[in-house]
C-alpha positions as CSV (number, residue, x, y, z in Angstrom):
1,X,0.1,-0.1,0.0
2,X,1.4,3.5,-0.8
3,X,0.5,6.8,0.8
4,X,-1.6,8.0,-2.2
5,X,-3.9,4.8,-1.9
6,X,-5.0,6.3,1.5
7,X,-5.8,9.9,0.3
8,X,-9.5,8.9,-0.3
9,X,-9.7,7.7,3.4
10,X,-8.4,11.2,4.4
11,X,-10.7,13.2,2.2
12,X,-13.8,11.1,2.9
13,X,-13.5,11.2,6.8
14,X,-12.8,15.0,6.4
15,X,-16.0,15.5,4.3
16,X,-18.2,13.2,6.4
17,X,-17.1,15.0,9.6
18,X,-17.2,18.4,7.9
19,X,-21.3,17.4,6.9
20,X,-22.2,15.7,10.2
21,X,-20.9,18.4,12.5
22,X,-23.4,20.9,11.6
23,X,-26.0,18.3,11.9
24,X,-24.9,17.2,15.4
25,X,-25.0,20.9,16.3
26,X,-28.6,21.4,15.6
27,X,-29.4,18.1,17.3
28,X,-27.7,19.0,20.4
29,X,-29.3,22.3,20.6
30,X,-32.8,20.7,20.1
31,X,-32.2,18.0,22.8
32,X,-30.6,20.4,25.2
33,X,-26.9,18.7,25.1
34,X,-25.3,21.9,25.9
35,X,-21.9,22.7,27.9
36,X,-22.7,25.6,30.3
37,X,-20.4,28.3,31.2
38,X,-18.7,28.4,34.4
39,X,-15.8,29.8,36.1
40,X,-13.4,27.1,35.1
41,X,-14.3,27.3,31.3
42,X,-13.2,29.9,28.8
43,X,-16.6,30.0,26.7
44,X,-19.5,32.6,28.0
45,X,-22.4,30.9,26.2
46,X,-23.9,27.4,26.2
47,X,-22.4,25.4,23.5
48,X,-23.6,22.4,21.5
49,X,-21.8,19.1,23.0
50,X,-22.2,16.4,20.1
51,X,-19.5,17.1,17.7
52,X,-17.7,13.7,19.0
53,X,-20.6,12.0,16.8
54,X,-19.4,13.5,13.9
55,X,-15.7,12.5,14.6
56,X,-16.8,9.1,15.6
57,X,-19.1,8.5,12.5
58,X,-16.8,9.9,9.9
59,X,-13.7,7.6,11.4
60,X,-15.8,4.4,11.1
61,X,-17.6,5.5,7.5
62,X,-14.2,6.0,6.1
63,X,-12.6,3.0,7.3
64,X,-15.4,0.6,6.4
65,X,-16.2,2.4,3.0
66,X,-13.0,2.1,1.3
67,X,-11.0,-1.1,2.4
68,X,-11.6,-4.8,2.7
69,X,-9.7,-5.9,5.8
70,X,-9.9,-9.8,6.0
71,X,-6.5,-10.0,7.2
72,X,-6.8,-7.5,10.1
73,X,-10.5,-8.3,11.0
74,X,-9.6,-9.2,14.6
75,X,-7.5,-6.3,15.4
76,X,-9.7,-3.8,13.5
77,X,-12.8,-5.2,15.0
78,X,-11.6,-4.8,18.6
79,X,-10.5,-1.1,17.7
80,X,-13.7,-0.4,16.3
81,X,-15.5,-2.2,19.4
82,X,-13.5,-0.2,21.9
83,X,-14.0,3.2,20.2
84,X,-17.7,2.6,19.7
85,X,-17.8,1.6,23.4
86,X,-16.0,4.8,24.3
87,X,-18.1,7.0,22.4
88,X,-21.3,5.5,24.0
89,X,-19.7,6.1,27.6
90,X,-18.7,9.8,26.4
91,X,-22.3,10.4,25.1
92,X,-23.6,9.3,28.4
93,X,-21.0,11.4,30.4
94,X,-21.8,14.6,28.4
95,X,-25.5,14.0,29.1
96,X,-25.7,13.2,32.7
97,X,-22.1,13.4,33.9
98,X,-20.2,10.3,35.1
99,X,-18.2,9.9,38.1
100,X,-14.3,8.9,37.6
101,X,-15.2,5.7,39.7
102,X,-17.5,5.1,36.4
103,X,-15.4,6.4,33.5
104,X,-12.2,4.7,34.5
105,X,-13.5,1.0,34.5
106,X,-15.1,2.0,31.3
107,X,-11.7,2.8,29.9
108,X,-10.1,-0.1,31.4
109,X,-12.8,-2.4,29.4
110,X,-12.0,-0.7,26.1
111,X,-8.1,-1.4,26.8
112,X,-9.0,-5.1,27.6
113,X,-10.9,-5.3,24.2
114,X,-7.6,-4.4,22.1
115,X,-5.5,-6.4,24.4
116,X,-7.6,-9.4,23.7
117,X,-7.0,-9.0,20.0
118,X,-3.2,-9.1,20.5
119,X,-2.4,-5.4,20.7
120,X,-0.2,-4.7,23.5
121,X,3.1,-3.0,24.6
122,X,6.1,-5.6,24.5
123,X,9.2,-3.9,26.0
124,X,9.8,-5.9,29.1
125,X,8.9,-9.3,27.7
126,X,7.1,-10.2,30.9
127,X,3.7,-10.7,30.0
128,X,2.0,-9.2,33.5
129,X,4.1,-6.1,33.4
130,X,3.5,-5.6,29.5
131,X,-0.2,-5.9,29.9
132,X,-0.1,-3.3,33.1
133,X,1.7,-1.0,30.8
134,X,-0.4,-1.4,27.8
135,X,-3.6,-0.6,30.0
136,X,-1.6,2.2,31.7
137,X,-0.5,3.8,28.3
138,X,-4.2,3.6,26.9
139,X,-6.1,4.8,29.8
140,X,-3.3,7.5,30.2
141,X,-3.5,8.6,26.6
142,X,-7.3,8.8,26.7
143,X,-7.3,11.0,29.7
144,X,-4.5,13.1,28.4
145,X,-6.6,14.0,25.3
146,X,-9.4,14.4,27.5
147,X,-7.3,16.9,29.7
148,X,-6.2,18.7,26.6
149,X,-10.0,19.6,25.3
150,X,-9.7,22.7,27.5
151,X,-9.7,25.6,24.7
152,X,-11.3,25.9,21.2
153,X,-9.6,23.9,18.7
154,X,-7.0,22.5,20.9
155,X,-7.8,18.8,21.2
156,X,-9.0,18.3,17.8
157,X,-6.1,20.1,16.2
158,X,-3.5,18.3,18.2
159,X,-5.2,15.0,17.7
160,X,-5.0,15.6,13.9
161,X,-1.4,16.5,14.0
162,X,-0.3,13.4,16.0
163,X,-2.5,11.4,13.8
164,X,-0.8,12.9,10.6
165,X,2.8,12.0,12.1
166,X,1.7,8.5,13.2
167,X,0.5,8.0,9.3
168,X,3.9,9.1,7.9
169,X,5.6,7.0,10.5
170,X,3.6,4.1,9.7
171,X,4.0,4.6,6.1
172,X,7.9,4.5,6.6
173,X,7.5,1.0,7.8
174,X,4.8,-0.1,5.7
175,X,2.1,-0.8,8.1
176,X,-1.2,-0.3,6.2
177,X,-3.5,-0.7,9.3
178,X,-2.0,1.9,11.1
179,X,-1.8,4.0,8.0
180,X,-5.5,3.7,7.4
181,X,-6.5,4.3,10.8
182,X,-4.4,7.4,11.4
183,X,-5.7,8.9,8.0
184,X,-9.2,8.2,9.0
185,X,-8.6,9.9,12.4
186,X,-6.7,12.8,11.0
187,X,-9.4,13.6,8.4
188,X,-12.4,13.5,10.8
189,X,-10.8,15.6,13.3
190,X,-9.9,18.3,10.9
191,X,-13.4,18.1,9.5
192,X,-14.5,18.8,13.0
193,X,-11.9,21.3,13.7
194,X,-13.5,23.6,11.0
195,X,-16.3,24.6,13.2
196,X,-14.5,24.0,16.5
197,X,-11.5,26.5,16.0
198,X,-11.9,29.7,17.7
199,X,-14.3,31.2,17.8
200,X,-16.0,27.6,18.1
201,X,-19.5,27.0,17.3
202,X,-19.5,23.5,18.7
203,X,-17.8,21.0,21.2
204,X,-17.0,17.5,20.7
205,X,-17.3,16.4,24.3
206,X,-16.0,13.3,26.1
207,X,-17.7,11.5,23.2
208,X,-15.0,12.9,20.8
209,X,-12.0,13.4,23.4
210,X,-12.3,9.7,24.5
211,X,-12.5,8.3,20.8
212,X,-9.6,10.4,19.6
213,X,-7.3,9.5,22.7
214,X,-8.2,5.8,22.4
215,X,-7.4,5.5,18.9
216,X,-4.1,7.4,19.2
217,X,-3.0,5.3,22.1
218,X,-3.7,2.1,20.1
219,X,-2.1,3.5,17.1
220,X,1.2,4.2,18.9
221,X,1.2,0.7,20.4
222,X,0.8,-0.7,16.8
223,X,3.6,1.4,15.4
224,X,6.8,-1.0,15.0
225,X,10.2,0.0,13.6
226,X,11.6,-3.2,12.5
227,X,15.1,-1.8,11.9
228,X,15.4,0.4,14.8
229,X,16.6,-0.5,18.6
230,X,14.2,-0.9,21.3
231,X,16.3,1.4,23.1
232,X,15.2,4.0,20.9
233,X,11.8,3.2,19.2
234,X,10.0,3.5,22.6
235,X,10.9,7.1,22.5
236,X,8.9,7.5,19.2
237,X,5.3,7.5,20.6
238,X,6.4,9.4,23.5
239,X,7.5,12.5,21.2
240,X,4.4,12.3,18.9
241,X,2.1,12.4,21.9
242,X,4.6,14.6,24.1
243,X,2.4,17.5,24.3
244,X,-0.8,15.7,25.8
245,X,1.6,14.0,28.3
246,X,3.3,17.2,29.0
247,X,-0.1,18.9,29.9
248,X,-1.2,16.1,31.9
249,X,2.1,15.9,33.9
250,X,1.8,19.7,34.4
251,X,-1.6,19.7,35.6
252,X,-1.2,16.6,37.9
253,X,1.8,18.2,39.6
254,X,0.3,21.5,40.1
255,X,-2.7,20.0,41.7
256,X,-1.0,17.7,44.0
257,X,1.3,20.8,45.0
258,X,-1.6,22.8,45.6
259,X,-3.6,20.1,47.2
260,X,-6.4,20.0,44.9
261,X,-8.4,17.2,43.4
262,X,-6.8,15.6,40.4
263,X,-10.3,15.3,38.4
264,X,-11.9,18.5,39.3
265,X,-11.4,21.0,36.3
266,X,-9.5,24.3,36.6
267,X,-7.6,26.6,34.4
268,X,-4.3,25.3,35.0
269,X,-3.5,23.7,31.9
270,X,-0.8,24.7,29.6
271,X,-3.1,26.8,27.2
272,X,-4.4,28.6,30.1
273,X,-1.0,29.5,31.4
274,X,0.0,30.9,27.7
275,X,-3.1,33.1,27.9
276,X,-2.2,34.3,31.3
277,X,1.2,35.2,30.3
278,X,-0.5,37.5,27.7
279,X,-1.2,35.5,24.5
280,X,-4.7,35.4,22.8
281,X,-6.5,32.2,23.0
282,X,-5.9,32.0,19.2
283,X,-2.0,32.6,19.6
284,X,-1.9,29.9,22.5
285,X,-3.7,27.4,20.4
286,X,-1.4,28.0,17.5
287,X,1.7,27.8,19.5
288,X,0.7,24.6,21.0
289,X,0.0,23.3,17.5
290,X,3.5,24.6,16.5
291,X,5.0,22.7,19.4
292,X,3.2,19.3,18.4
293,X,4.7,19.7,14.9
294,X,8.3,20.3,16.2
295,X,7.9,17.0,18.5
296,X,6.6,14.9,15.3
297,X,9.6,16.1,13.3
298,X,11.8,15.1,16.4
299,X,9.9,11.6,16.3
300,X,10.7,11.2,12.6
301,X,14.4,12.1,13.2
302,X,14.6,9.4,15.9
303,X,13.1,6.9,13.7
304,X,15.8,7.4,11.1
305,X,18.9,8.2,13.4
306,X,21.5,6.2,14.8
307,X,21.2,5.0,18.4
308,X,23.6,7.6,19.5
309,X,22.0,10.5,17.7
310,X,18.5,9.4,18.7
311,X,19.3,9.6,22.5
312,X,20.8,13.0,21.8
313,X,17.4,14.1,20.2
314,X,15.4,12.7,22.8
315,X,17.7,14.0,25.6
316,X,17.3,17.6,24.1
317,X,13.7,17.4,23.9
318,X,13.5,16.1,27.6
319,X,15.7,18.9,28.7
320,X,13.7,21.8,27.1
321,X,10.5,20.3,28.2
322,X,11.9,20.3,31.9
323,X,12.9,23.6,31.5
324,X,9.4,24.9,30.0
325,X,7.7,22.8,33.0
326,X,9.7,24.8,35.7
327,X,9.1,28.3,34.1
328,X,5.4,27.6,33.9
329,X,5.1,26.2,37.2
330,X,7.3,29.1,38.7
331,X,5.1,31.7,36.7
332,X,1.9,30.3,38.4
333,X,3.5,30.2,41.6
334,X,4.6,33.5,41.6
335,X,1.3,35.0,40.1
336,X,-0.6,33.6,43.2
337,X,2.0,34.6,45.5
338,X,1.6,38.4,44.1
339,X,-2.1,37.9,44.3
340,X,-2.1,36.8,47.9
341,X,-2.1,40.4,49.7
342,X,-5.2,41.6,47.3
343,X,-7.0,38.8,48.5
């Protein structure tokens, strides 16, 4: 399979998502499925909360419309089953609100479904640890993308960029199923992004973020580099998904330091801090897009580099990330300290 064979998948997923999003927006308004403004959110008016249906529908339609997958029927069936299950869970959560005690087991079920089909991390070569790492990765990325859905266009754009780089990386290894899944996900995210970029007219809700995170997590597990050392290849998915992982780590660290709930939303994400530093919402989102692209380029470099050069790239990115992490934390701590006398 060559890359041009999958351009129709990208185009169809984009077109279906672009066409379905206005429809889901109307349905959400009619049934009252709206995200209400609050002090921890950036939107000032109720927003339709059914865009995830357009993302999910476009993803599935594009995959099933263009290819016959007899050799991948088990894995593809498991991935689509897990995505469908999480789309349903996300829809229920958007409608009535589910507690973490309900959502986390639902994510574990989705992870178990794909593990049962043979999709798992294999780095330690000791099955219990590899299975635990697989579950941790899938659940972690699902929640990282969910965390990232905090500003117009952010989660959809970052997911589209990550999927595009996973597509390119899979193409270099001839992995056609990963290519097709990444192409469908990228197109569906971009189609939705047309309506979700600032100023957004609709939100994806958990129905969208859970599906995006799940598929990205599974694709990064399935991505293999047959001519690259394991001591290097593990860095590649970490780089592609580095921004969601960075944001989640930053938020968790801050909430632990401030003795706050890890699951209660707040304006403490990377995007919020960039806005607090003076950037507009659009500029903050675009700067994070650019960061995601640079991380994707770094992943491509690592995939082709010698072990020594790959480790230099990975070490350099980790050093820069650590400096930025410390700077964002210090900026927040200083702002809070300066605000104390006024309070």
